[in-house]
DOKE-258082 format. One record per residue: residue in three letters; x, y, z of N, C-alpha, C, O in turn. Coordinates in steps of 0.02 Angstrom, whole numbers, plus 32768, in hexadecimal, padded with zeros to 4 digits. Layout:
REM DOKE-258082
ALAXYZXYZXYZXYZ ...
END
This chain:
REM DOKE-258082
UNK66D1E7CF442866F5E7F0440166DCE83944186704E8684417 UNK6697E841442E6679E87C443D668BE8A744726684E8E44471 UNK66A6E87E44A866C4E8B944E06703E8C244CF6710E8FC44E0 UNK673DE8A644B2676FE8C144A5676CE90F4476678AE944447A UNK6735E8F14447672AE94144236718E9714441672EE9A84432 UNK66E0E964448166D0E99F449A6701E9C644B7670FEA0144B1 UNK6720E98744E56759E9AC45116791E9D244F567AAE9FF4516 UNK67AAE9C144B367CBE9E4449467B7EA12447967E2EA35445F UNK676DEA2844716751EA604461675BEA9B449A6775EAD24495 UNK6739EA7444D86744EA9745106789EAB64521678FEAEF4536 UNK67B6EA93451A6805EA94451D6824EAD444F46851EAFB4505 UNK67F7EAD144AE6808EB0E447A67F5EB41449F6824EB6844A6 UNK67C7EB5244B967A1EB8644C667C8EBA9450967DAEBE3450D UNK67D0EB7D45356800EB7C456C6853EBA94557686DEBD74577 UNK6860EB97453368A8EBAB450C689BEBED44F268CEEC0F44F1 UNK6863EC0D44DB6860EC4844C36854EC8344FF6864ECBE44FA UNK683CEC69452B6825EC94455D6859ECA845A5684CECBB45DE UNK689FEC97457E68D2EC9B45B568E3ECEB45BD690BECFE45E8 UNK68C8ED0E459A68E6ED5845966931ED634572695AED7F4597 UNK693CED5A4553698EED4F453A6985ED7145096950ED8D44FC UNK69C9ED7344DB69D6EDB3449E69A6EDB5446A6996EDE64449 UNK698EED6F44646960ED5544236917ED79443568F6ED944408 UNK6903ED77447268C6ED82448E68BEEDDD447C6892EDF8445A UNK68F7EDFF449E68E8EE4744A668EEEE52446068B7EE604447 UNK6917EE50443D692EEE5243F568FAEE5043C668F2EE7B439A UNK68D6EE2043CD688EEE0B439F685BEE3C43AB683BEE54437C UNK684DEE5043F96818EE7F43F86839EEBE43EE6811EEDD43CB UNK6869EEE243F76878EF1143DC6875EF28438B685FEF5D4376 UNK6893EEF043636887EEED431C683FEEF5430D682FEF2342E8 UNK6817EED3432367D5EEC9430E67B1EF0643236784EF1C42FF UNK67C2EF26435D67A1EF70437867C2EF9C4344679CEFBD4321 UNK67FFEFA0433C6812EFD5430D680CEFDB42D06809F01142B4 UNK680AEF8D42A76806EF79426667CFEF54424267CDEF4B4206 UNK67A9EF4442676779EF1B425B6774EEC7425B67A6EEA54265 UNK672CEEA7424E672DEE67425E6767EE4B42326794EE2D424F UNK6768EE5341F76786EE4541C267DEEE3D41CC6804EE0F41BD UNK67E6EE6C41E26843EE7A4200683AEE3B423B685BEE09422C UNK681AEE34426F6807EE0F42A66812EDCA42986834EDA942BF UNK67F0EDAA425267E8ED6B4235682DED5942196846ED224225 UNK684CED8B41F36892ED8341DB68D6ED70421D690AED504218 UNK68BCED8E424D68E6ED7D428668D4ED27429268F8ECF74283 UNK6899ED2642AE6889ECE642C568A3ECA9428D68A7EC6D429D UNK68B4ECC3424C68B9EC81421568FDEC7B42236916EC43421E UNK6926ECB242356978ECAE4237697FEC88427569A7EC594276 UNK694DEC9D42C2695AEC6442DE694BEC1F42E26975EBFB42FC UNK6916EC0742CD690AEBCA42B66943EBBA427B694FEB7E4283 UNK695BEBC8425B699FEBAC423569CDEB9B426369E1EB60425E UNK69E6EBBE42916A16EBB442B86A02EB8042EF6A2CEB5542FF UNK69BCEB82431169B1EB37432F69AEEAFA431769BDEAC84337 UNK6995EAFD42CA6999EAC442AF69DFEA9E42A269ECEA62429F UNK6A02EACF429D6A4BEAB5428D6A72EA9242D16A99EA6242D5 UNK6A57EABC42FE6A6CEAA743546A48EA6B43656A67EA3E4382 UNK69FCEA62435569E0EA23435D6A03E9EC43326A0DE9B34347 UNK6A13EA0142F36A25E9BF42C76A72E9AD42EA6A84E97242EF UNK6A9AE9E142FF6AD6E9C843226AC5E9A3435F6AE7E9714366 UNK6A98E9AE43916A8CE98A43D96A71E94943BB6A82E91343D4 UNK6A47E94C43876A3CE905437C6A5FE8D1436D6A61E89A4389 UNK6A88E8EF432A6AA9E8C442F36AFBE8C843296B1BE894432A UNK6B09E8E8433F6B47E8EA436A6B78E92643446B6DE940430D UNK6BA6E930436A6BD0E96B43416C10E94143266C44E962432F UNK6C1AE91143106C47E8E042F36C4EE90E42AE6C84E92B42AA UNK6C27E918427F6C27E925423E6C41E96B42466C61E9844218 UNK6C35E98B427D6C56E9D1427B6CA7E9D442846CC8E9BA42B1 UNK6CC0EA0142446D07E9EF42376D26EA2342786D0FEA5B4284 UNK6D5BEA05429C6D7AEA1642D56DA8EA4D42CE6DD8EA4442A8 UNK6DA2EA8642EB6DD9EABE42D66DFAEAE843236DDEEB0B434D UNK6E35EAD2431B6E4AEAF2435D6E3BEB29437D6E52EB5C4364 UNK6E18EB2F43B56E0BEB7643CB6DC9EB9943AE6DBDEBD143C4 UNK6D99EB7C437D6D5BEB8743666D20EBA043906CF0EBC3437F UNK6D2FEB8443CB6CFBEB9B440A6D03EBE544266CD9EC104433 UNK6D46EBE2442A6D57EC2F44466D62EC5844076D7AEC8F4414 UNK6D56EC4D43C56D49EC7D43916D08EC93438C6CFAECCF4391 UNK6CDDEC6643816C9AEC6543916C79EC8E43DA6C49ECB543DC UNK6C9BEC7B44076C91ECAC44436CA9ECE444436C8AED08446B UNK6CDDED0544246CF4ED3C44186CC9ED5F43E66CC5ED9C43EE UNK6CA9ED4643B66C87ED5E43816C42ED7B439C6C25EDAF438D UNK6C30ED4843C86BEDED5343F06BF1ED9344086BCFEDC143F2 UNK6C1FED99443C6C32EDCD44736C34EE1044466C14EE40445B UNK6C57EE16440B6C5EEE4243FA6C1CEE5D43CC6C11EE9A43CD UNK6BF4EE3543A66BBEEE3E43976B81EE6043C26B5AEE8C43B0 UNK6B88EE3C44016B54EE4E44316B59EE82444E6B28EEA04463 UNK6BA0EE9C44576BBAEEE544856BABEF11444C6B97EF49445E UNK6BAFEF0744096BA3EF4843D76B55EF4143D76B3CEF7843E3 UNK6B34EF2143D26AE2EF2643D66AD5EF4244186ABBEF7A4418 UNK6AE3EF2644546AD6EF5544886AECEF9E448F6AC3EFC844A1 UNK6B2DEFB144816B2CEFE4447C6B04F02044566AEFF054446F UNK6B01F00B44156AD1F02343F86A94F03144006A78F06243E6 UNK6A79F00344296A2AF01244486A32F03E448C6A00F05D449F UNK6A66F04244AE6A74F06044F56A85F0A244E16A72F0CE4508 UNK6AADF0B944A36AD8F10644946A90F11E44716A7DF1554487 UNK6A68F10344436A41F11D441C6A06F126443169E6F1584420 UNK69EAF0F5445E69BAF0EB447F6981F0CE4453696BF095445A UNK6964F107441A6933F0D043E66960F0E0439F6962F1104378 UNK6981F0A543A369B5F09C43676985F0A0431F694BF08D4318 UNK69ABF0BC42F36987F0B542AD69C5F0A0427C69EDF0C84262 UNK69C5F06E427769FFF04D425769F4F066420C69BFF08041FB UNK6A32F05B41D66A1FF06B419E6A11F01B41726A3AF000414D UNK69E0F009417E69CBEFB9415D69CDEFCD411169BEF00040F2 UNK69E6EF9140FF69EDEF8640AE69AAEF8D408A697AEF6B409C UNK69A7EFBC40536985EFC9402B6955EF983FF9691AEFA13FEC UNK697EEF653FE4696AEF423FB9693CEF0B3FEE6940EF01402B UNK6910EEEE3FBA68F1EEB53FDF6905EE853FF068DDEE684014 UNK694CEE5A3FE36976EE2D3FE66998EE4D40256993EE33405D UNK69B5EE7E401969E7EE92404F69BBEEA5408C69DAEEA140C1 UNK697FEEB740916952EEBE40BF6944EE7F40EB6945EE7B4129 UNK6936EE5140C06925EE0940DA695EEDE740EA6953EDB4410B UNK69B3EDF940D669D6EDDE40DE69E9EDFE412269FBEDD5414C UNK69E9EE3141306A04EE59417369D6EE3741AB69F8EE1E41D9 UNK699CEE3341B16970EE1E41E76982EDD64200698EEDC9423B UNK6983ED9A41BB6986ED5F41D569D5ED6541E669E1ED574221 UNK6A00ED7241C86A3FED6D41EC6A4DEDA042396A7BEDA24262 UNK6A25EDB842356A23EDD3428A6A0EED9F42B06A35ED8742D9 UNK69C4ED8242A669B6ED4342CB69DFED1642CB69E8ECFC4302 UNK6A09ECFB428C6A2FECC2429C6A68ECC642D96A6EEC9D4307 UNK6A96ED0C42CB6AC1ED1342EC6AADED1C43386ACEED004363 UNK6A76ED4343496A65ED41438A6A5CECFC43B26A6FECEE43EB UNK6A3AECD643856A36EC9D43A16A72EC6443996A7BEC3C43C7 UNK6A96EC6343636AD3EC2A43566B0DEC4E43796B3BEC264375 UNK6B28EC8D439E6B4AEC9443B56B4EECA243FA6B78ECC3441A UNK6B19EC83440C6B1FEC7544596B2EEC2E44756B0CEBFF4460 UNK6B4EEC2844926B6BEBDE449C6B31EBC444CC6B32EB8744D3 UNK6B06EBE144EA6ADAEBCE451C6AA6EBAA44FB6A99EB724510 UNK6A7BEBCA44B86A62EB97449E6A73EB6144856A47EB37448D UNK6AB0EB4844606AB6EB09445A6AC5EADB44856ABCEA9F447C UNK6ADEEAF644B56AD8EACC44F36A9DEABA45156A97EA874537 UNK6A6CEAE9450A6A24EADE451669FFEAA044F669DDEA764514 UNK6A0BEAA344BF69FAEA6D448B6A17EA28449F69F1E9F944AA UNK6A50EA2344A26A86E9EE44B56A6CE9C544F26A66E98844F8 UNK6A5DE9FE45266A49E9EC455E6A05E9AD455369FFE975456B UNK69DEE9D1452A6994E9B445296994E983450C696CE9564519 UNK69CFE97D44CE69C6E94244C369F1E90B44EA69EBE8D244D5 UNK6A16E91345196A36E8DC453E6A06E8D4456169FBE8984563 UNK69D0E8FB458F69ABE8E745B76969E8BE4599694DE89545BD UNK6954E8CA455F690BE89845386935E85445336917E8204541 UNK698CE84F451B6993E80F451A69ACE7F5455769A4E7B8455B UNK69C7E80E458869EEE7E945C569BAE7DB45FE69C0E7AB4624 UNK697FE80E46026955E8154629690CE7F7462C68EFE7D74659 UNK68F5E80E45E868B2E80345CF68BDE7B845A36895E78A45A0 UNK68F4E7BC458968F7E777455A68C9E76F451E68B1E73B4508 UNK68C1E7B8450268A4E7BF44C268C7E78444866902E7704487 UNK6896E771445768BDE753441C68DEE79043F368DFE7CC4401 UNK68FAE76B43BB6910E7A1438868D7E7CF436D68D9E80D4365 UNK689FE79D435F685DE7CF4336683DE805436A682AE83D435A UNK683AE7E543B8682AE81C43DF6859E85943F76844E88C4413 UNK6899E84A43E868C7E88743F868BBE8B443B068BFE8F143B3 UNK68AFE898437968B0E8CD43426868E8E7435F6864E922436F UNK683EE8C6436567EDE8E4436867F9E91143A167E7E9494391 UNK680FE91043DC6827E9354408683BE97D43EE681DE9B243F6 UNK6878E97143CC68A5E9A543C3686EE9D7437C6862EA144379 UNK685DE9AD43586827E9DA4323680AE9EC43466822EA234350 UNK67D7E9E4437067A9EA0143A267BDEA4043BE679DEA7543C2 UNK680AEA2C43D66815EA6B43F76836EAA143D7683FEAD443F9 UNK6851EA9D438B685CEAC643616823EAEC434F6826EB294346 UNK67E8EAC643496795EAE1433E6783EB06436D6767EB3A435B UNK678AEAFE43A8677CEB2A43E267AEEB6A43E46797EBA043F8 UNK67EAEB6643D36815EBA843CA67ECEBCF438B67DFEC0C438E UNK67DFEBB3436667CDEBDF43256789EBF543376775EC2A4320 UNK6761EBD1435F671DEBF4435D671AEC1E439366F5EC4F438B UNK6739EC1943CC6737EC4B44016764EC9443F16754ECCA4409 UNK67A2EC8843C367B8ECCE43A96795ECEC437167A0ED24435A UNK6765ECBE4359673EECE0432D6705ED11433E66F1ED444322 UNK66EFECED437C66BFED0C439B66DBED3F43BB66BAED7343BC UNK671FED3E43DB673AED8243F26741EDC343C26735EDFF43C7 UNK675CED9443916752EDE24359671DEDF543346725EE1F4308 UNK66DBEDD7434166A4EDE74327667FEE164363665EEE484359 UNK668CEDFB439B6663EE2843D86691EE6B43E9667BEEA343F6 UNK66D2EE5843E466FBEE9443F266EDEEDD43B466ECEF1A43BD UNK66E6EEBA438466D3EF0043516695EF2043516690EF5A433D UNK6657EEF6436D6615EEF9438D6603EF2C43A965D4EF52439F UNK663EEF2943E0663EEF4944226674EF844407668AEFA44436 UNK6688EF9343D766A6EFDB43BB6688F00743DB66B2F03143EC UNK6649F01743F16632F06044046643F06E443C664EF0A9444A UNK664AF0454462665FF05244AA66B2F05D44BD66C9F06844F5 UNK66D0F0564489671DF068447A6733F0A8446A674BF0BB4435 UNK6725F0D044A86731F11544986782F124448367A8F0F54479 UNK6796F161447F67DDF16844706801F15644B16833F13344AF UNK67ECF16944E2680CF1654535680EF10B45486839F0EC4567 UNK67D7F0F5452C67D9F0A9453B6807F08D450D683BF0724520 UNK67F6F09344D0683CF082449C6885F09444B768AAF06244B6 UNK689FF0C544CC68CDF0D744DE68E2F0A84524691BF0914526 UNK68BBF09D455168D0F07B458868D8F03A456E690EF01D4573 UNK6899F019454B6894EFE0453D68EFEFC4450C690FEF914514 UNK68FCF00344DC6935EFEF44B2697FEFE244D669AFEFBE44C8 UNK696CF01B451A69AFF008454669B6EFD0456569ECEFB84573 UNK6973EFB245756969EF8445AF698FEF38457A69A9EF054591 UNK6987EF47453A699BEF11451369D2EF1A451769F0EEF14539 UNK69F7EF4F44F96A41EF6144F36A6AEF4345386AA4EF2E453B UNK6A3FEF4845676A70EF3645B16A65EEE145A66A94EEB945A6 UNK6A33EED645A16A28EE7D45926A6BEE6A454F6A8FEE384555 UNK6A70EE9145206AA0EE7644FD6AEBEE7245136B17EE494505 UNK6AEAEEAF453F6B26EEB845586B3CEE8445966B74EE6D459D UNK6B02EE7845C26B10EE4845EB6B22EE0245CD6B54EDE645E1 UNK6AFAEDE6459D6B0EEDA645806B51ED9E455E6B73ED6B455C UNK6B5FEDE6453F6BACEDE9453B6BD7EDE245646C03EDBC4550 UNK6BDFEDF8459D6BF5EDF045DF6BFBEDA045ED6C31ED8345F5 UNK6BC4ED8645EE6BC4ED4546056BEEED1545CB6C20ECF245D6 UNK6BD4ED1D459A6BFDECF945606C59ED0845676C85ECDD4569 UNK6C5EED45456A6CA6ED4745816CC2ED2245C06CF4ECFE45C5 UNK6C9DED3345E86CC7ED2346266CC6ECD946316CF5ECBF464F UNK6C88ECAB46156C8FEC6546276CB9EC4F45E26CE6EC2645EB UNK6CB0EC6545A96CD6EC47456E6D1AEC5F45626D44EC45453D UNK6D21EC9345856D67ECB745666D95ECBB459D6DCFECA74596 UNK6D80ECD445D66D9DECE6460B6DAAECAF46336DE3ECA64648 UNK6D7FEC8B46406D87EC5746736DBFEC19464A6DF2EC064668 UNK6DADEBFE46036DD2EBD745ED6E1CEBF245EF6E4BEBCD45FE UNK6E25EC3745E06E76EC5F45DB6E94EC5146216ECFEC414625 UNK6E6BEC5746576E88EC5346956E9CEC0446A96ED3EBF846C2 UNK6E79EBDF46A06E7EEB8E46A86EB8EB7B467A6EDAEB4C468D UNK6EC9EB9B463A6EF9EB8E46146F38EBAE462D6F6CEB944617 UNK6F42EBE4465A6F69EBFA46736F8AEBEC46C56FBEEC0046DF UNK6F44EBB446E66F58EB9B471A6F60EBCC47406F98EBCE475B UNK6F27EC0D47546F26EC35477B6EEFEC1C47AC6EE1EC3D47DE 
END
C-alpha cells in the first residue's frame, strides 16, 4: 500500500507543474493579493479535482445525461478563459473590483479556482486516464486505487499551497514591469487554452457532424 500512495503523491505533484491556467492564476493572485487569496483558489481547485476523481473512480453512470452538455461546458470554458485572458493582456496589471464582504471575497477566489479547473476538459480526461492506467496496467486493488488517488489529491494540495506561499514570499522581486509581463503572459496562456478547447471540443465535432 505504501508504493501506490507514494506514486500517487508524486503524480499529484507532477500534475501541478504543467504550467496551465490554474498554475498561472495561482501565482498571479498570490503575488497580487497575498497567500490567503492563493489558498482560496487552491481550495476551489481541490473541490473540482475531488469531483473529477470521484467520477473517475465510481464511473459517470450516476451523472444525469443531458444532450449537448459537453459542448455547453466547453463553450462556457472558452468564454471564461477568453475573458480572463483579455483582462490580463489589455490591462497588464489588472485591479479587479473584488467583493468587499468576507464571504464575497472568499466565494470569489474559491469559485475562480473551481471554474478554472472544472471548465478545462483536459483536467477530467487526465484523472480518468490515470484511473484507467492504475486499473488496467498496474492492477491495483480497490483500496490501492483509493489510496493512490487520495495521495494524488494530497500532492496537488501540497504543491499548490507551496506555490502560493513562495510566490507571495518572492513578491519583492515582482516589479511593476515584471508583473505586467507576467500578467500578459498569463493572459496569452488563458487565450491559448481557450483556442485549444474551442478547436478540439467545438470546431472539430461540428465539422465531423457536417461531414466536412
